[in-house]
C-alpha positions as CSV (number, residue, x, y, z in Angstrom):
1,X,-11.7,3.2,-21.0
2,X,-10.9,-0.4,-19.8
3,X,-9.0,-2.8,-21.9
4,X,-9.5,-0.8,-25.0
5,X,-6.9,1.7,-23.6
6,X,-4.5,-1.2,-22.8
7,X,-4.7,-2.4,-26.4
8,X,-3.7,1.1,-27.6
9,X,-0.7,1.0,-25.3
10,X,0.3,-2.4,-26.7
11,X,-0.1,-1.1,-30.2
12,X,2.0,1.9,-29.6
13,X,4.9,0.0,-28.2
14,X,4.7,-2.6,-31.0
15,X,5.4,0.3,-33.4
16,X,8.1,1.9,-31.3
17,X,9.9,-1.0,-29.7
18,X,12.9,-1.2,-32.1
19,X,13.7,2.5,-31.9
20,X,12.5,3.1,-28.4
21,X,15.9,3.3,-26.8
22,X,17.1,5.8,-29.4
23,X,14.5,8.3,-28.2
24,X,16.3,8.5,-24.8
25,X,20.0,8.5,-25.8
26,X,20.7,12.3,-25.7
27,X,22.3,13.8,-22.5
28,X,19.0,15.2,-21.2
29,X,17.7,11.7,-20.7
30,X,20.8,9.6,-20.4
31,X,22.7,11.8,-18.0
32,X,20.1,14.0,-16.3
33,X,16.9,12.0,-16.1
34,X,18.6,8.6,-15.7
35,X,21.1,10.1,-13.2
36,X,18.2,11.4,-11.0
37,X,16.5,8.0,-11.3
38,X,19.5,5.9,-10.4
39,X,20.3,8.2,-7.5
40,X,17.0,7.0,-6.0
41,X,17.3,3.4,-6.9
42,X,20.9,2.6,-6.0
43,X,20.7,3.2,-2.2
44,X,17.6,1.1,-1.8
45,X,18.6,-1.8,-4.0
46,X,19.6,-4.9,-2.0
47,X,22.8,-6.7,-2.6
48,X,21.0,-10.0,-3.2
49,X,17.5,-11.2,-3.7
50,X,14.7,-11.2,-6.2
51,X,13.9,-8.0,-8.0
52,X,10.8,-7.0,-9.9
53,X,11.1,-4.6,-12.8
54,X,7.5,-4.0,-13.6
55,X,6.8,-2.3,-16.9
56,X,10.5,-2.6,-17.6
57,X,10.2,-2.4,-21.4
58,X,13.4,-2.8,-23.2
59,X,15.3,-3.7,-20.0
60,X,17.2,-0.5,-19.4
61,X,16.9,-0.6,-15.6
62,X,17.0,-4.4,-15.4
63,X,20.3,-4.3,-17.2
64,X,21.7,-1.6,-14.9
65,X,20.4,-3.3,-11.7
66,X,21.8,-6.7,-12.7
67,X,25.1,-5.1,-13.7
68,X,25.5,-3.3,-10.4
69,X,24.7,-6.3,-8.1
70,X,26.0,-9.7,-9.3
71,X,23.9,-11.6,-6.8
72,X,20.5,-10.2,-7.8
73,X,17.9,-12.2,-9.8
74,X,15.5,-10.0,-11.7
75,X,12.0,-10.5,-13.2
76,X,11.4,-8.1,-16.0
77,X,7.6,-7.8,-16.6
78,X,6.0,-5.9,-19.5
79,X,2.7,-5.9,-21.3
80,X,4.5,-5.5,-24.7
81,X,6.0,-8.6,-26.3
82,X,7.8,-6.4,-28.8
83,X,9.6,-4.5,-26.0
84,X,10.5,-7.7,-24.3
85,X,12.1,-9.0,-27.5
86,X,14.3,-5.9,-27.5
87,X,15.1,-6.6,-23.8
88,X,16.0,-10.2,-24.6
89,X,18.5,-9.1,-27.2
90,X,20.0,-6.4,-25.0
91,X,20.4,-8.7,-22.0
92,X,22.0,-11.4,-24.0
93,X,24.5,-9.0,-25.4
94,X,25.4,-7.9,-21.9
95,X,25.8,-11.4,-20.7
96,X,22.9,-11.0,-18.2
97,X,20.2,-13.1,-19.8
98,X,20.5,-16.0,-17.3
99,X,19.9,-13.7,-14.4
100,X,16.8,-11.9,-15.8
101,X,13.5,-13.7,-16.5
102,X,11.1,-12.1,-19.0
103,X,7.4,-12.2,-18.3
104,X,4.6,-10.8,-20.5
105,X,1.8,-9.6,-18.2
106,X,-0.2,-6.6,-17.1
107,X,1.0,-4.6,-14.1
108,X,-2.6,-4.6,-12.9
109,X,-2.7,-8.4,-12.7
110,X,0.8,-9.9,-12.1
111,X,1.2,-13.7,-12.0
112,X,3.3,-13.8,-8.9
113,X,2.7,-15.1,-5.3
114,X,2.4,-12.6,-2.4
115,X,5.6,-11.4,-0.7
116,X,7.8,-12.7,-3.6
117,X,10.1,-9.8,-4.2
118,X,12.9,-8.0,-2.3
119,X,12.6,-4.7,-4.3
120,X,10.1,-3.5,-6.9
121,X,10.6,-0.9,-9.6
122,X,7.9,0.6,-11.9
123,X,9.9,3.1,-13.9
124,X,9.1,4.5,-17.3
125,X,5.5,5.4,-16.4
126,X,3.7,2.0,-16.4
127,X,1.4,3.3,-13.6
128,X,0.5,6.3,-15.8
129,X,-0.3,4.1,-18.8
130,X,-2.1,1.2,-17.1
131,X,-5.8,0.6,-16.9
132,X,-6.1,1.4,-13.2
133,X,-3.3,3.0,-11.1
134,X,-4.9,1.8,-7.9
135,X,-4.9,-1.8,-9.1
136,X,-1.3,-1.5,-10.2
137,X,0.0,-0.2,-6.9
138,X,-2.0,-2.7,-4.9
139,X,-0.4,-5.4,-7.0
140,X,3.0,-4.0,-6.3
141,X,2.1,-4.1,-2.6
142,X,0.9,-7.7,-2.8
143,X,4.0,-9.1,-4.4
144,X,6.6,-7.1,-2.4
145,X,8.0,-8.6,0.8
146,X,7.3,-6.6,4.0
147,X,10.1,-4.2,4.9
148,X,11.2,-3.8,1.3
149,X,11.2,-0.8,-1.0
150,X,9.1,0.0,-4.1
151,X,10.0,2.9,-6.5
152,X,8.0,4.2,-9.4
153,X,8.0,7.0,-11.9
154,X,4.8,8.7,-13.2
155,X,3.9,11.6,-15.4
156,X,3.5,15.0,-13.7
157,X,0.1,16.8,-13.9
158,X,1.7,20.2,-13.4
159,X,4.2,19.6,-16.2
160,X,1.5,18.7,-18.7
161,X,-0.7,21.6,-17.7
162,X,2.2,24.0,-18.0
163,X,3.1,22.7,-21.4
164,X,-0.5,23.0,-22.6
165,X,-0.9,26.6,-21.3
166,X,2.3,27.6,-23.0
167,X,0.9,26.5,-26.3
168,X,-2.4,28.3,-25.7
169,X,-4.5,25.2,-25.1
170,X,-6.3,26.5,-22.1
171,X,-9.4,24.4,-22.3
172,X,-7.4,21.2,-22.6
173,X,-5.2,22.3,-19.7
174,X,-8.4,22.7,-17.6
175,X,-9.6,19.2,-18.5
176,X,-6.3,17.7,-17.5
177,X,-6.5,19.6,-14.2
178,X,-10.1,18.4,-13.6
179,X,-9.7,14.8,-14.7
180,X,-6.1,13.9,-13.8
181,X,-5.8,12.4,-17.2
182,X,-4.1,13.6,-20.5
183,X,-5.1,12.4,-23.9
184,X,-1.7,12.2,-25.6
185,X,-0.6,12.3,-29.3
186,X,0.6,8.7,-28.8
187,X,-2.9,7.4,-29.2
188,X,-3.7,6.6,-25.5
189,X,-4.4,8.5,-22.3
190,X,-2.0,9.1,-19.5
191,X,-2.9,9.2,-15.8
192,X,-1.0,12.3,-14.5
193,X,-0.2,13.0,-10.8
194,X,0.6,15.8,-8.4
195,X,3.0,15.1,-5.5
196,X,-0.1,14.9,-3.2
197,X,-2.1,12.5,-5.4
198,X,1.0,10.3,-6.0
199,X,1.5,10.0,-2.2
200,X,-2.2,9.2,-1.7
201,X,-2.1,6.5,-4.4
202,X,0.7,4.7,-2.6
203,X,-0.7,5.2,0.9
204,X,-4.1,3.9,-0.1
205,X,-2.4,0.6,-1.1
206,X,-0.7,0.4,2.3
207,X,2.8,1.7,1.6
208,X,4.7,4.2,3.7
209,X,6.0,6.9,1.5
210,X,9.6,7.8,2.2
211,X,10.4,10.4,-0.4
212,X,8.9,12.1,-3.5
213,X,11.2,13.5,-6.2
214,X,10.7,15.7,-9.3
215,X,12.7,14.7,-12.4
216,X,14.0,17.3,-13.3
217,X,12.7,20.4,-11.5
218,X,14.8,23.3,-12.8
219,X,16.2,22.0,-16.1
220,X,13.9,23.0,-18.9
221,X,15.0,21.5,-22.2
222,X,16.3,24.1,-24.6
223,X,18.9,24.4,-27.4
224,X,21.2,26.3,-25.0
225,X,21.0,23.7,-22.3
226,X,21.5,20.8,-24.7
227,X,24.7,22.5,-26.0
228,X,25.9,23.3,-22.5
229,X,25.6,19.7,-21.3
230,X,27.7,18.4,-24.2
231,X,30.5,19.4,-21.8
232,X,30.7,16.4,-19.3
233,X,31.8,18.7,-16.4
234,X,28.7,21.0,-17.0
235,X,26.5,17.9,-17.2
236,X,27.9,16.6,-13.9
237,X,27.3,20.0,-12.2
238,X,23.8,20.2,-13.5
239,X,23.0,16.8,-12.1
240,X,24.4,17.9,-8.8
241,X,22.0,20.9,-8.9
242,X,19.0,18.7,-9.7
243,X,19.9,16.2,-6.9
244,X,20.1,19.1,-4.4
245,X,16.7,20.5,-5.4
246,X,14.7,17.5,-6.7
247,X,13.1,16.6,-3.3
248,X,12.5,20.2,-2.2
249,X,8.8,20.2,-1.4
250,X,8.1,23.5,-3.1
251,X,9.7,22.3,-6.4
252,X,8.8,18.6,-6.7
253,X,5.6,19.3,-8.7
254,X,7.6,21.2,-11.3
255,X,9.3,18.0,-12.4
256,X,8.6,16.7,-15.8
257,X,8.1,13.3,-14.1
258,X,7.5,12.4,-10.5
259,X,9.3,9.6,-8.6
260,X,8.1,7.9,-5.4
261,X,10.2,5.9,-2.9
262,X,8.1,3.9,-0.5
263,X,8.3,0.8,1.7
264,X,5.9,-2.0,2.6
265,X,5.6,-1.9,6.3
266,X,6.3,-5.0,8.4
267,X,3.5,-6.4,10.5
268,X,3.6,-5.1,14.1
269,X,6.0,-7.1,16.3
270,X,8.0,-8.5,13.3
271,X,11.8,-8.1,13.6
272,X,13.6,-5.9,11.1
């Protein structure tokens, strides 16, 4: 696979960058998925410090983090120059450009010193799309300050297998289950994870996993659901249901995506 797969990722986002945000504007994404994600980020986000948004694309989460904490400085890193150009425009329009630095680089080889960041986020599946998930997570560990949080979203193996089986693609479902990898219609492969394999990935790098979450776990997209959540009160109630169930161990793996909250341990004897 190697760098050939990385070039495919770059090529895909070059084509999609200008319209990428439009793909995630409907309530299923903007209210439910983003609501679940922000509910994990917000309690762990420091009031001040330097934040890494790794694989941050068009700057959705950099914009939200900067807007919620006026004393944060953020580094938005992405491998796609086209996505970063969209982020540049968006941040400028929000008056946040001076507080967010844009860096084009690979999450597997980040150009930062060790222990540089006070919080790290890898949302939007950059770990699933990168060349080597172990390298990516070790890089996140290297650049994060001890005692600080990292959070990441990845594609869910069970969700992919369930979708393939529902479409009668039994052999393809078996390959995904065996390989932990899905060859998508986007033109590049995705690394996909179970709750157990995601935990192991972060623990191998040295992190202590605090929590795993499925996003979402009971809300299967349908015409009926999309119509129902046009009502803001029903959308709010559905998010409450998901927040109550999303970290239930028996349900996490059902999530369309998985989310990990972890911390880089301090050295023994270091004060908190």
